[in-house]
MDAnalysis code that builds the backbone (N, CA, C; Angstrom):
import MDAnalysis as mda
import numpy as np

u = mda.Universe.empty(432, n_residues=144, atom_resindex=np.repeat(np.arange(144), 3), trajectory=True)
u.add_TopologyAttr("name", ["N", "CA", "C"] * 144)
u.add_TopologyAttr("resid", np.arange(1, 145))
u.add_TopologyAttr("resname", ["UNK", "UNK", "UNK", "UNK", "UNK", "UNK", "UNK", "UNK", "UNK", "UNK", "UNK", "UNK", "UNK", "UNK", "UNK", "UNK", "UNK", "UNK", "UNK", "UNK", "UNK", "UNK", "UNK", "UNK", "UNK", "UNK", "UNK", "UNK", "UNK", "UNK", "UNK", "UNK", "UNK", "UNK", "UNK", "UNK", "UNK", "UNK", "UNK", "UNK", "UNK", "UNK", "UNK", "UNK", "UNK", "UNK", "UNK", "UNK", "UNK", "UNK", "UNK", "UNK", "UNK", "UNK", "UNK", "UNK", "UNK", "UNK", "UNK", "UNK", "UNK", "UNK", "UNK", "UNK", "UNK", "UNK", "UNK", "UNK", "UNK", "UNK", "UNK", "UNK", "UNK", "UNK", "UNK", "UNK", "UNK", "UNK", "UNK", "UNK", "UNK", "UNK", "UNK", "UNK", "UNK", "UNK", "UNK", "UNK", "UNK", "UNK", "UNK", "UNK", "UNK", "UNK", "UNK", "UNK", "UNK", "UNK", "UNK", "UNK", "UNK", "UNK", "UNK", "UNK", "UNK", "UNK", "UNK", "UNK", "UNK", "UNK", "UNK", "UNK", "UNK", "UNK", "UNK", "UNK", "UNK", "UNK", "UNK", "UNK", "UNK", "UNK", "UNK", "UNK", "UNK", "UNK", "UNK", "UNK", "UNK", "UNK", "UNK", "UNK", "UNK", "UNK", "UNK", "UNK", "UNK", "UNK", "UNK", "UNK", "UNK", "UNK", "UNK", "UNK"])
u.atoms.positions = np.array([
    [17.068, 77.727, 30.805],
    [18.412, 78.178, 30.517],
    [18.364, 79.193, 29.382],
    [19.171, 80.213, 29.498],
    [19.353, 81.172, 28.416],
    [20.771, 80.975, 27.883],
    [20.867, 80.726, 26.584],
    [22.157, 80.622, 25.914],
    [22.363, 81.892, 25.099],
    [23.521, 82.532, 25.278],
    [23.819, 83.764, 24.565],
    [25.030, 83.538, 23.673],
    [24.850, 83.760, 22.377],
    [25.956, 83.777, 21.426],
    [26.659, 85.112, 21.678],
    [27.649, 85.092, 22.583],
    [28.072, 86.316, 23.266],
    [29.174, 87.136, 22.606],
    [29.879, 86.595, 21.619],
    [31.033, 87.326, 21.088],
    [30.704, 88.750, 20.646],
    [29.622, 88.958, 19.941],
    [29.285, 90.301, 19.463],
    [27.908, 90.736, 19.948],
    [27.456, 90.170, 21.052],
    [26.107, 90.448, 21.539],
    [26.063, 91.783, 22.298],
    [25.212, 92.720, 21.860],
    [25.148, 94.026, 22.526],
    [24.220, 94.068, 23.738],
    [23.599, 92.936, 24.104],
    [22.604, 92.959, 25.184],
    [22.941, 91.991, 26.326],
    [24.203, 91.735, 26.554],
    [24.587, 90.812, 27.631],
    [24.118, 91.316, 28.997],
    [24.280, 92.597, 29.258],
    [23.848, 93.161, 30.547],
    [22.340, 93.047, 30.711],
    [21.607, 93.256, 29.637],
    [20.150, 93.160, 29.697],
    [19.710, 91.712, 29.953],
    [20.397, 90.759, 29.339],
    [20.085, 89.345, 29.578],
    [20.273, 89.030, 31.059],
    [21.386, 89.482, 31.628],
    [21.660, 89.236, 33.044],
    [20.595, 89.884, 33.925],
    [20.183, 91.091, 33.588],
    [19.163, 91.810, 34.356],
    [17.846, 91.021, 34.383],
    [17.376, 90.570, 33.234],
    [16.106, 89.841, 33.159],
    [16.255, 88.450, 33.788],
    [17.390, 87.811, 33.591],
    [17.623, 86.497, 34.189],
    [17.598, 86.585, 35.715],
    [18.156, 87.632, 36.275],
    [18.114, 87.833, 37.732],
    [16.683, 87.924, 38.236],
    [15.883, 88.689, 37.524],
    [14.493, 88.880, 37.926],
    [13.726, 87.556, 37.926],
    [14.026, 86.689, 36.973],
    [13.307, 85.421, 36.835],
    [14.076, 84.230, 37.416],
    [15.267, 84.483, 37.956],
    [16.111, 83.422, 38.540],
    [16.381, 82.306, 37.538],
    [16.834, 82.695, 36.343],
    [17.128, 81.752, 35.264],
    [18.633, 81.750, 35.006],
    [19.186, 80.567, 34.803],
    [20.613, 80.425, 34.510],
    [20.920, 80.929, 33.101],
    [22.117, 81.511, 32.947],
    [22.583, 82.045, 31.671],
    [23.953, 81.461, 31.364],
    [24.138, 81.062, 30.109],
    [25.459, 80.660, 29.637],
    [25.854, 81.612, 28.523],
    [26.908, 82.402, 28.785],
    [27.481, 83.290, 27.779],
    [28.554, 82.488, 27.051],
    [28.325, 82.169, 25.794],
    [29.239, 81.307, 25.040],
    [30.035, 82.169, 24.073],
    [31.372, 82.046, 24.155],
    [32.230, 82.902, 23.330],
    [33.567, 82.221, 23.068],
    [34.379, 82.868, 22.236],
    [35.739, 82.403, 21.957],
    [36.757, 83.075, 22.873],
    [36.311, 83.862, 23.818],
    [37.207, 84.538, 24.748],
    [37.074, 86.039, 24.637],
    [37.731, 86.744, 25.536],
    [37.724, 88.198, 25.501],
    [36.554, 88.848, 26.205],
    [35.749, 88.061, 26.898],
    [34.620, 88.622, 27.639],
    [34.891, 88.429, 29.124],
    [34.659, 89.468, 29.888],
    [34.886, 89.422, 31.326],
    [33.805, 88.576, 32.005],
    [34.192, 87.632, 32.859],
    [33.194, 86.826, 33.576],
    [32.355, 87.686, 34.512],
    [31.129, 87.286, 34.713],
    [30.227, 87.991, 35.620],
    [30.389, 87.419, 37.026],
    [30.209, 88.258, 38.021],
    [30.220, 87.797, 39.414],
    [28.889, 87.163, 39.801],
    [27.904, 87.303, 38.948],
    [26.564, 86.777, 39.206],
    [26.597, 85.243, 39.155],
    [26.138, 84.575, 40.202],
    [26.164, 83.107, 40.204],
    [25.224, 82.471, 39.174],
    [24.276, 83.231, 38.641],
    [23.385, 82.704, 37.614],
    [24.023, 82.727, 36.222],
    [25.133, 83.445, 36.074],
    [25.751, 83.638, 34.765],
    [27.078, 82.885, 34.698],
    [27.168, 81.979, 33.723],
    [28.398, 81.209, 33.509],
    [28.989, 81.610, 32.165],
    [30.283, 81.891, 32.168],
    [30.999, 82.181, 30.928],
    [31.563, 80.870, 30.399],
    [31.192, 80.510, 29.183],
    [31.692, 79.297, 28.537],
    [32.596, 79.742, 27.396],
    [33.894, 79.449, 27.514],
    [34.851, 79.813, 26.476],
    [35.154, 78.559, 25.668],
    [34.858, 78.625, 24.372],
    [35.091, 77.499, 23.477],
    [36.331, 77.781, 22.640],
    [36.796, 76.767, 21.932],
    [37.962, 76.944, 21.066],
    [37.681, 78.001, 20.012],
    [38.746, 78.644, 19.568],
    [38.605, 79.611, 18.486],
    [38.322, 78.856, 17.191],
    [37.555, 79.462, 16.353],
    [37.242, 78.852, 15.066],
    [35.856, 79.216, 14.627],
    [35.616, 79.112, 13.329],
    [34.302, 79.502, 12.821],
    [33.206, 78.591, 13.355],
    [32.187, 79.199, 13.883],
    [30.965, 78.526, 14.312],
    [31.128, 77.545, 15.478],
    [32.235, 77.561, 16.200],
    [32.421, 76.648, 17.339],
    [31.429, 76.993, 18.447],
    [31.294, 78.281, 18.758],
    [30.336, 78.696, 19.793],
    [28.912, 78.351, 19.362],
    [28.617, 78.559, 18.088],
    [27.277, 78.241, 17.579],
    [26.975, 76.752, 17.723],
    [27.946, 75.918, 17.369],
    [27.747, 74.466, 17.480],
    [27.556, 74.048, 18.941],
    [28.296, 74.686, 19.855],
    [28.175, 74.363, 21.272],
    [26.752, 74.638, 21.742],
    [26.224, 75.794, 21.363],
    [24.857, 76.153, 21.758],
    [23.851, 75.225, 21.094],
    [24.000, 74.990, 19.795],
    [23.048, 74.153, 19.052],
    [22.981, 72.732, 19.624],
    [24.099, 72.234, 20.127],
    [24.127, 70.879, 20.702],
    [23.388, 70.796, 22.029],
    [23.120, 71.921, 22.681],
    [22.542, 71.901, 24.023],
    [21.145, 72.512, 24.130],
    [20.820, 73.454, 23.284],
    [19.537, 74.163, 23.390],
    [18.380, 73.247, 23.009],
    [17.280, 73.396, 23.743],
    [16.100, 72.586, 23.463],
    [14.856, 73.225, 24.042],
    [13.777, 72.452, 24.149],
    [12.519, 72.984, 24.666],
    [12.703, 73.625, 26.043],
    [12.111, 74.789, 26.226],
    [12.207, 75.506, 27.493],
    [13.384, 76.457, 27.562],
    [14.319, 76.363, 26.618],
    [15.489, 77.233, 26.601],
    [15.232, 78.448, 25.715],
    [16.022, 79.495, 25.954],
    [16.001, 80.688, 25.108],
    [17.408, 80.870, 24.559],
    [17.505, 81.140, 23.266],
    [18.789, 81.387, 22.615],
    [18.788, 82.818, 22.093],
    [19.838, 83.569, 22.445],
    [19.998, 84.946, 21.982],
    [21.108, 84.939, 20.942],
    [20.771, 85.272, 19.696],
    [21.768, 85.251, 18.630],
    [21.317, 86.069, 17.430],
    [22.285, 86.497, 16.635],
    [21.999, 87.084, 15.328],
    [22.358, 86.101, 14.226],
    [22.931, 84.961, 14.586],
    [23.361, 83.958, 13.622],
    [22.155, 83.134, 13.166],
    [21.761, 83.304, 11.919],
    [20.532, 82.683, 11.422],
    [20.638, 81.150, 11.356],
    [21.746, 80.561, 10.895],
    [21.819, 79.093, 10.926],
    [21.719, 78.524, 12.349],
    [22.351, 79.179, 13.327],
    [22.209, 78.751, 14.711],
    [20.758, 78.880, 15.149],
    [20.129, 79.991, 14.796],
    [18.725, 80.193, 15.161],
    [17.850, 79.093, 14.583],
    [18.103, 78.706, 13.336],
    [17.312, 77.650, 12.697],
    [17.462, 76.325, 13.445],
    [18.681, 76.004, 13.863],
    [18.905, 74.763, 14.620],
    [18.205, 74.821, 15.971],
    [18.274, 75.961, 16.631],
    [17.644, 76.102, 17.943],
    [16.122, 76.027, 17.829],
    [15.553, 76.663, 16.816],
    [14.104, 76.594, 16.599],
    [13.697, 75.147, 16.338],
    [14.459, 74.448, 15.505],
    [14.156, 73.047, 15.198],
    [14.229, 72.168, 16.448],
    [15.092, 72.542, 17.394],
    [15.240, 71.783, 18.639],
    [14.172, 72.153, 19.670],
    [13.344, 73.153, 19.371],
    [12.267, 73.527, 20.275],
    [12.560, 74.703, 21.182],
    [13.725, 75.332, 21.021],
    [14.066, 76.501, 21.842],
    [13.394, 77.744, 21.283],
    [13.232, 78.738, 22.146],
    [12.775, 80.054, 21.701],
    [14.023, 80.844, 21.328],
    [13.949, 81.582, 20.232],
    [15.116, 82.317, 19.743],
    [14.765, 83.789, 19.626],
    [15.702, 84.612, 20.065],
    [15.502, 86.058, 20.065],
    [16.767, 86.739, 19.567],
    [16.600, 87.650, 18.600],
    [17.718, 88.461, 18.150],
    [17.902, 89.616, 19.140],
    [19.098, 90.177, 19.252],
    [19.323, 91.285, 20.192],
    [18.457, 92.515, 19.946],
    [17.884, 92.644, 18.759],
    [17.006, 93.787, 18.494],
    [15.566, 93.523, 18.933],
    [15.325, 92.352, 19.539],
    [13.995, 92.033, 20.041],
    [13.137, 91.243, 19.075],
    [13.664, 90.908, 17.906],
    [12.898, 90.149, 16.916],
    [12.953, 88.657, 17.241],
    [11.800, 88.044, 17.516],
    [11.789, 86.598, 17.737],
    [11.934, 85.857, 16.406],
    [12.655, 84.756, 16.425],
    [12.744, 83.878, 15.267],
    [12.009, 82.594, 15.626],
    [11.028, 82.234, 14.800],
    [10.138, 81.120, 15.090],
    [10.048, 80.198, 13.884],
    [9.290, 79.115, 14.044],
    [9.056, 78.225, 12.912],
    [8.391, 78.977, 11.761],
    [7.601, 79.985, 12.088],
    [6.869, 80.730, 11.066],
    [7.758, 81.651, 10.233],
    [8.884, 82.126, 10.789],
    [9.691, 83.086, 10.039],
    [11.144, 82.674, 9.814],
    [11.578, 81.551, 10.356],
    [12.991, 81.179, 10.219],
    [13.338, 80.825, 8.777],
    [12.406, 80.249, 8.035],
    [12.669, 79.927, 6.626],
    [12.957, 81.172, 5.815],
    [12.144, 82.214, 6.017],
    [12.379, 83.487, 5.321],
    [13.703, 84.107, 5.744],
    [14.027, 84.012, 7.030],
    [15.290, 84.578, 7.516],
    [16.482, 83.860, 6.884],
    [16.404, 82.536, 6.762],
    [17.485, 81.774, 6.120],
    [17.609, 82.139, 4.641],
    [16.472, 82.252, 3.956],
    [16.493, 82.597, 2.535],
    [17.083, 83.985, 2.316],
    [16.712, 84.939, 3.154],
    [17.242, 86.297, 3.040],
    [18.737, 86.312, 3.310],
    [19.162, 85.579, 4.323],
    [20.588, 85.483, 4.636],
    [21.363, 84.935, 3.448],
    [20.853, 83.855, 2.849],
    [21.530, 83.241, 1.710],
    [21.568, 84.191, 0.510],
    [20.469, 84.898, 0.273],
    [20.428, 85.854, -0.829],
    [21.458, 86.958, -0.627],
    [21.516, 87.500, 0.579],
    [22.471, 88.577, 0.858],
    [23.912, 88.076, 0.735],
    [24.158, 86.854, 1.146],
    [25.497, 86.253, 0.999],
    [25.866, 86.194, -0.490],
    [24.931, 85.721, -1.313],
    [25.184, 85.624, -2.753],
    [25.409, 87.002, -3.373],
    [24.622, 87.990, -2.968],
    [24.791, 89.340, -3.498],
    [26.157, 89.912, -3.120],
    [26.580, 89.703, -1.882],
    [27.897, 90.194, -1.453],
    [29.012, 89.475, -2.193],
    [28.833, 88.171, -2.446],
    [29.853, 87.398, -3.161],
    [29.969, 87.877, -4.616],
    [28.838, 88.263, -5.214],
    [28.842, 88.721, -6.599],
    [29.421, 90.130, -6.736],
    [29.318, 90.931, -5.678],
    [29.801, 92.305, -5.709],
    [30.535, 92.596, -4.406],
    [31.851, 92.342, -4.361],
    [32.601, 92.507, -3.099],
    [32.621, 93.934, -2.569],
    [32.229, 94.918, -3.398],
    [32.216, 96.304, -2.939],
    [30.870, 96.698, -2.357],
    [29.919, 95.760, -2.381],
    [28.582, 96.021, -1.852],
    [28.685, 96.222, -0.333],
    [28.121, 97.289, 0.143],
    [28.140, 97.581, 1.572],
    [26.933, 96.951, 2.242],
    [27.089, 96.578, 3.503],
    [25.967, 96.031, 4.266],
    [24.896, 97.086, 4.447],
    [23.662, 96.635, 4.628],
    [22.562, 97.575, 4.783],
    [21.992, 97.584, 6.183],
    [22.741, 97.049, 7.141],
    [22.224, 96.974, 8.500],
    [22.112, 98.360, 9.117],
    [20.997, 98.588, 9.783],
    [20.854, 99.831, 10.523],
    [21.516, 99.635, 11.885],
    [21.873, 100.696, 12.523],
    [22.531, 100.610, 13.820],
    [21.604, 100.081, 14.908],
    [22.192, 99.663, 16.004],
    [21.456, 99.162, 17.158],
    [20.971, 100.360, 17.965],
    [19.665, 100.424, 18.239],
    [19.086, 101.614, 18.862],
    [18.545, 101.341, 20.263],
    [18.187, 102.410, 20.948],
    [17.543, 102.289, 22.258],
    [16.205, 101.571, 22.123],
    [15.519, 101.785, 21.022],
    [14.249, 101.105, 20.769],
    [14.465, 99.599, 20.649],
    [15.546, 99.196, 19.954],
    [15.882, 97.773, 19.839],
    [16.125, 97.171, 21.221],
    [16.885, 97.882, 22.038],
    [17.211, 97.405, 23.386],
    [15.949, 97.248, 24.236],
    [15.065, 98.219, 24.151],
    [13.819, 98.174, 24.903],
    [12.929, 97.024, 24.434],
    [12.827, 96.860, 23.118],
    [12.027, 95.767, 22.561],
    [12.610, 94.418, 23.002],
    [13.934, 94.303, 22.990],
    [14.589, 93.074, 23.431],
    [14.211, 92.754, 24.875],
    [14.316, 93.733, 25.757],
    [13.983, 93.526, 27.169],
    [12.544, 93.046, 27.336],
    [11.625, 93.670, 26.622],
    [10.213, 93.292, 26.727],
    [9.962, 91.874, 26.231],
    [10.532, 91.520, 25.090],
    [10.291, 90.192, 24.525],
    [10.965, 89.114, 25.373],
    [12.193, 89.354, 25.843],
    [12.861, 88.364, 26.689],
    [12.071, 88.142, 27.969],
    [11.596, 89.198, 28.570],
    [10.778, 89.070, 29.776],
    [9.527, 88.238, 29.497],
    [8.875, 88.504, 28.376],
    [7.677, 87.735, 27.991],
    [8.019, 86.261, 27.738],
    [9.150, 85.995, 27.070],
    [9.583, 84.612, 26.837],
    [9.758, 83.868, 28.156],
    [10.387, 84.524, 29.134],
    [10.663, 83.854, 30.409],
    [9.421, 83.675, 31.256],
    [8.436, 84.537, 31.073],
    [7.172, 84.366, 31.795],
    [6.324, 83.252, 31.209],
    [6.492, 82.958, 29.929],
    [5.644, 81.930, 29.286],
    [6.163, 80.521, 29.503],
])
C-alpha cells in the first residue's frame, strides 16, 4: 500500500503512474478539495478537518511493506518506527538512519521561526530534478 499525505503533495500523478506499473493500491489522504481518481487502484480518503488528522490516519495504518509519501517529519518518524518506507516528494528517503536528524532540524527551524516571526523560510522550489528523483526512488522502493 502507498499512503500519500495528499493535501499539499506535488507528486500525486507520479504516485499513480508508478502504482499502476506495479499494481499497488494507493490511498490519497486529505481534508478535502482533491478530485477523486477514476483509477481503481487509487482511493481518496477524506478525513475531518483539523491539524494533523490526516497524518494520524496514516500513522495508525502504515507498517512494514507500505510506502508513505509525506513532507511531514513527525508523520515520517512514526511511519519509519512502524516499519514503513518513507519518501519525501523531492525523492529524499527518510530512514532510521536520518529521521533523528530530520526531526532535530525541524525542531530547530520551528524554534528559530518562533524567536523571529519575520524570518522567511529557506525552502528551495520544487524542481523537475526533484520530480525525476522521486519517480526513480519510488520505483525502486516498490521493486524491493
